[in-house]
C-alpha positions in Angstrom: -23.1 32.0 13.1 -25.5 29.4 12.9 -23.5 26.4 11.4 -26.1 24.0 11.7 -28.5 25.8 9.4 -25.4 26.5 7.1 -24.9 22.7 7.1 -28.5 22.0 6.2 -28.6 24.3 3.4 -25.3 23.1 2.0 -26.6 19.6 2.1 -28.9 20.6 -0.6 -26.2 21.3 -3.1 -26.0 17.3 -3.4 -29.1 17.5 -5.0 -27.9 19.6 -7.9 -28.2 18.0 -11.4 -24.5 17.9 -11.8 -23.8 16.4 -8.4 -27.0 14.0 -7.9 -25.4 11.5 -10.4 -22.2 11.1 -8.4 -24.3 10.6 -5.1 -26.4 8.1 -6.8 -23.1 6.4 -7.9 -21.8 6.3 -4.3 -25.0 5.2 -3.0 -24.7 2.2 -5.5 -21.0 1.2 -4.9 -20.7 -2.5 -3.7 -20.0 -3.3 0.0 -16.6 -5.2 -0.1 -14.5 -6.8 2.5 -11.2 -5.0 2.8 -8.2 -7.0 2.8 -5.5 -4.2 3.0 -5.3 -0.4 3.1 -2.1 1.5 2.6 -1.9 5.3 3.7 1.3 6.0 1.6 2.2 7.9 -1.3 -0.6 6.4 -3.2 -3.9 5.9 -0.8 -4.5 2.2 -1.6 -7.5 -0.1 -0.8 -7.5 -4.0 -1.7 -10.4 -6.5 -1.3 -10.4 -10.0 -0.5 -12.7 -10.7 -3.6 -14.3 -8.7 -6.4 -16.1 -9.7 -9.7 -15.4 -8.2 -13.1 -18.7 -6.4 -12.7 -17.9 -4.6 -9.3 -14.5 -3.6 -10.6 -16.2 -2.0 -13.9 -18.6 -0.3 -11.2 -15.7 1.1 -9.1 -14.0 2.4 -12.2 -17.0 4.2 -13.8 -18.0 5.8 -10.6 -14.6 7.2 -10.1 -14.4 8.6 -13.7 -17.9 10.1 -13.1 -16.3 12.3 -10.4 -13.5 14.0 -12.7 -11.6 16.3 -12.3 -9.3 14.4 -9.9 -7.1 17.3 -8.7 -5.4 15.7 -5.6 -4.2 12.2 -5.0 -3.3 9.6 -6.4 -5.5 7.0 -5.1 -5.9 3.1 -6.0 -9.2 1.3 -5.3 -8.4 -2.4 -6.2 -7.8 -2.3 -10.0 -8.8 1.4 -10.4 -5.8 3.8 -10.2 -6.7 7.4 -9.9 -3.9 9.4 -11.3 -4.6 12.8 -10.1 -3.4 16.1 -11.4 -1.3 16.7 -8.4 1.3 14.3 -7.1 0.1 15.3 -3.7 2.5 13.2 -1.7 5.4 15.6 -2.9 3.9 18.2 -0.7 2.7 15.8 2.1 6.2 14.3 2.2 7.9 17.7 2.4 5.8 18.9 5.3 5.6 15.5 7.3 8.8 16.0 9.2 7.4 19.4 10.3 4.2 18.4 12.4 3.4 15.8 15.1 -0.4 14.8 14.9 -0.4 12.3 17.8 -3.7 12.8 20.0 -4.1 16.3 18.3 -7.3 18.1 16.9 -6.5 18.8 13.5 -8.3 20.5 10.7 -7.4 20.9 7.1 -8.8 24.1 5.2 -9.3 23.7 1.6 -9.1 20.0 2.1 -10.2 19.1 -1.5 -11.1 15.1 -1.4 -9.2 14.8 1.9 -5.9 12.9 0.4 -3.9 14.6 3.2 -6.2 13.8 5.8 -6.2 10.0 4.7 -2.6 10.4 5.0 -2.6 12.0 8.5 -4.2 9.1 9.9 -1.1 7.2 10.2 0.0 9.6 12.9 -3.0 8.7 15.2 -4.5 12.3 15.7 -7.4 12.8 18.1 -9.6 14.0 15.3 -9.4 15.1 11.7 -11.7 17.7 10.2 -11.7 18.7 6.6 -13.2 22.2 5.2 -14.0 22.6 1.8 -17.2 24.1 0.2 -17.2 21.9 -2.9 -19.9 19.3 -3.5 -17.7 17.5 -6.2 -14.6 17.0 -4.0 -17.0 16.1 -1.2 -18.3 13.5 -3.5 -14.8 12.3 -4.1 -14.2 12.1 -0.4 -17.3 10.0 -0.2 -16.0 7.7 -2.8 -13.0 6.9 -1.2 -14.3 6.8 2.4 -17.0 4.2 1.3 -14.0 1.9 1.2 -11.5 3.4 3.6 -14.1 3.9 6.3 -12.3 6.6 8.0 -13.3 8.8 11.0 -12.5 12.1 9.1 -15.2 14.7 9.4 -15.8 16.6 6.1 -17.5 19.9 6.4 -18.9 21.7 3.3 -17.6 24.9 4.8 -15.0 27.6 4.1 -12.2 29.3 6.0 -14.6 32.0 7.1 -16.3 29.5 9.4 -13.4 28.0 11.2 -13.4 30.8 14.1 -17.2 29.9 14.7 -16.6 26.0 14.6 -17.9 24.0 17.5 -14.4 23.6 19.0 -10.9 24.9 18.3 -8.0 23.2 16.7 -4.5 22.1 17.8 -3.0 22.4 14.3 -4.6 23.7 11.2 -3.5 23.0 7.5 -4.2 25.6 4.8 -2.4 24.7 1.7 -3.0 26.6 -1.5 -5.9 28.6 -0.4 -4.5 32.2 0.7 -3.8 33.5 -2.7 -7.7 32.9 -3.6 -8.7 35.5 -0.9 -9.0 38.9 -1.4 -8.3 40.0 2.2 -5.3 37.6 3.1 -4.8 39.2 6.6 -8.5 38.9 7.5 -8.2 35.1 6.6 -5.3 34.6 8.7 -7.1 36.2 11.5 -9.7 33.6 11.0 -7.4 30.9 11.2 -5.6 32.1 14.0 -9.0 32.5 16.0 -9.7 28.9 15.3 -6.5 27.7 17.2 -6.3 26.6 20.7 -3.7 28.6 22.9 0.0 27.5 21.3 -1.8 26.3 18.3 0.1 26.0 14.8 -0.8 26.7 11.5 1.0 25.3 8.6 0.4 27.2 5.4 1.6 27.4 1.8 1.0 30.0 -0.7 2.4 31.3 -3.9 5.5 33.7 -3.4 7.6 36.2 -5.4 11.4 36.5 -4.7 12.7 39.6 -3.0 13.8 40.7 0.5 11.0 43.9 0.4 7.8 43.7 1.9 5.7 43.9 -1.0 3.5 41.6 -3.2 2.6 41.1 -6.5 -1.2 41.8 -7.7 -2.0 40.3 -11.0 -4.2 42.4 -13.1 -6.5 39.7 -14.4 -5.1 36.2 -14.1 -1.9 34.5 -12.9 -1.1 31.3 -14.5 -4.4 31.2 -16.2 -5.9 31.3 -12.9 -8.7 34.2 -12.5 -9.1 34.4 -8.6 -5.4 35.2 -7.7 -5.3 38.5 -5.7 -2.1 38.7 -3.9 1.3 37.0 -4.3 3.9 38.0 -1.4 7.4 38.0 -0.7 8.5 35.9 2.1 8.6 39.1 4.4 5.3 40.4 3.3 3.7 37.0 4.2 5.5 37.2 7.6 4.1 40.4 8.3 0.6 39.4 7.4 1.0 36.5 10.0 2.1 38.8 12.6 -0.5 41.3 11.9 -3.2 38.4 12.2 -1.7 38.0 15.7 0.9 34.9 15.4 3.8 35.1 17.6 6.5 33.5 15.3 6.6 32.4 11.8 9.1 29.6 10.6 10.0 29.2 6.9 9.8 25.4 6.4 10.7 25.4 2.5 10.8 27.4 -0.7 10.2 25.3 -3.8 9.4 26.1 -7.4 6.3 24.0 -8.7 7.7 21.4 -11.0 6.1 19.6 -14.0 6.5 16.3 -12.1 4.4 17.4 -9.6 1.5 19.1 -11.4 0.7 17.7 -14.8 -2.4 16.7 -17.1 -3.5 13.2 -16.8 -6.6 11.5 -18.2 -8.4 12.0 -14.6 -8.8 15.9 -15.2 -9.7 16.3 -18.9 -8.3 20.1 -18.6 -5.0 21.8 -18.9 -2.3 21.8 -16.3 0.9 23.6 -15.4 2.6 23.1 -18.8 -0.2 24.9 -20.3 0.0 27.7 -17.9 3.8 28.7 -18.5 5.4 30.8 -21.3 6.3 28.2 -24.1 9.4 30.1 -24.7 10.7 30.6 -21.2 9.2 28.2 -18.4 10.6 30.8 -15.8 7.7 33.0 -16.7 3.9 32.2 -16.8 1.7 32.7 -19.9 1.0 36.3 -18.7 4.7 37.1 -18.1 4.8 36.9 -14.4 7.2 34.8 -12.3 6.4 31.2 -12.7 4.7 29.6 -9.8 7.0 29.2 -6.6 5.4 28.2 -3.2 6.7 29.1 0.3 6.0 26.7 3.3 5.6 28.2 6.7 4.4 27.5 10.3 2.9 30.0 12.3 2.5 29.6 15.9 0.0 31.1 18.3 1.1 32.4 21.5 0.6 30.2 24.7 -2.1 31.9 26.9 
């Protein structure tokens, strides 16, 4: 697979009529002297000095890039209150990984919130994969001020195994249920890892000890492209079939309204709109409400 040609083709996405204004806003952002960067629950950037005009320009550029799904971020006086309180997931997972001097990839990285956070562990390299021109533009907006070494690729999970190098650790959070062939996706991730490499993954799950999965007829929680929602045992089987030597369950957690909610930064519905108004244990379609399982799958040392 010629990734260079693919990258060249996808750069053209940035000229689309809905994306070009975002790129123009990024190109026009002020160059400011940073006084402090905090890579905590909120990724924060402060400057030594700004004018009212510059603050307004930052705010307008950020608004132009809605919807902001992952975050939150604060760029000086502009607070981006994202739909997801992404620090809840990150803080849940952080005790289970060590990134120091490792080559790390985040599949479906969105605007790279998790990658910005990961810089604090001093990895060797950080690479994000996401074929979305909007979230790439959001990353460019934040990185204009943070000036990180993160590499953001407009590529998908299917390209990981063909990448120019392998990874010591891959993250794949909230992607698997969007794929019509989950085992094939897991195989691609497996082939993208170095010997002994690890995959940290989360996906929707259903309760039960049987090795089965839910297959929604049309939508799940109002989401159209949800294909398979497994039990934990079914997910383990998928990972073993994909080649992983072991699978460790890190956490099982119901998605809470505190973690995913509507804000002024998305202009659309959120979790509260996706649940049965009479019974929040069910989705609007009558399926079990979203619950996630977090796992670590390990590739055998060769």
